[in-house]
Each structure stands twice: as structure tokens, then as C-alpha cells.
N, C-alpha and C positions, 0 to 999 in steps of 0.2 A: 721302579721309577715310572715305567710306562704305564702301569695300572693307576698310578697316581694322577698322571696326565689325563687318562681316560675318565677318572672320577670327576676331575675338574671340568673336563669338557662336557660330560653328562650333566653336571650341576649347572653349568653355564647355559646349556640348551634348556634345561628345565626352568631356570629363572627367566630366560628370554621368552619361552612359551607362556609362563605365568603372567608376565607383563603384557604380552600380546592379548591374552584372554582378558585381563583387567581392562585393557583399552577397549576391547570389543564390548565388554559388559557395560562400560561407561557410555559408549555410543548408544547402545540399546536402551539404557536407562534414560538418557537425554531425549531420545526419540519418543519413548513412552510417555515421559512427563510432558513434552511438547504436544503430543497428541491429546493428552488429557486437558491441558490448558487451553488448547484451540477449541476443543469441544465445550468446555466450561464457558469460555468467552462467547462462543456462538450461541449457546443456550441462553445466556444472559442478555443477548442482543448487543453486545459490545463489538466494536470493529477493531481491526489491527491498525498499527501505525501507518502502514502503507496505504490502506484503504482510506484512512483519515486524510492523509496527504493528497491522495488523488481527488477525493471529494472537495477538499479545500482549494485545490487548484481549479477544478471545474466551477466552483462557486465564484471564484475570483474572475474567471473568464466570462461568466454569465453576468456578473455585476458590470464588467466593462462593456459588454454588449448592450445591456440595458441603458447604461449611461450614454452610449453613442446613439442609441435609438431615440432616446429622449431628446438629445440635441437636434437630431434630424427631424423629429416631429416638431420641435419648437420652431425650427426654420421653415417648415411647411405650413404651419398654422397661419401666419400672415398672408401667404400666397392663396390659401383656400378662402380666407375671409374676403380678399379682394375679388376672387373669381365669383364668389357667391354675390357680393355686392354688384358686380358688373351684370350678372345674369338677372338679378332682381330688378335692376334699372331698365334693362332691355325688355322685360316682361310688362312694364308699366306703360 
């Protein structure tokens, strides 16, 4: 009876180790495929989703800044025109 339990224990350990090995192999395969895919995308000049999102956010912020600078410039234009007019009148 005891030898039967030993066989079952050994078989259980063997199966557990086989599953652990399979999980490690799966992780290694995933890492290898990810590395290949990353290199392929980099060679083709494509960006990752994260890089795209960062650039999209930067673009949006720059658009907002340009918009606010245009507003500021439009408010300054009449002031500079009046200053130029005043200085040209003084020079006459």
C-alpha cells in the first residue's frame, strides 16, 4: 500500500513539474515573439500604441497653445497699429 502511495506521489510531482516547465516555456515563447514583433515594427517605422497616445496628447497640447497664442496675437495687433499711428503722427 505504501509503495502505491509513493508511486502516486512521484507521479503527482512529475505532473506538477511538467506543468511548471510548460508554463516557463510559454513565457519564453511569448517573450521571444514579442521581441521579434517589436523589432519588426521598429524596422518598418511603426510606433507602439503607447507612443502614439503620447504623441497624440502632445499634438493636442500644442494645438491648444497655438490657438491661445493666436488669440493673444489678435488682441495685440490693434494696440501695435495704434502705437505705430501715434509715432508716425509725432514724426510729422
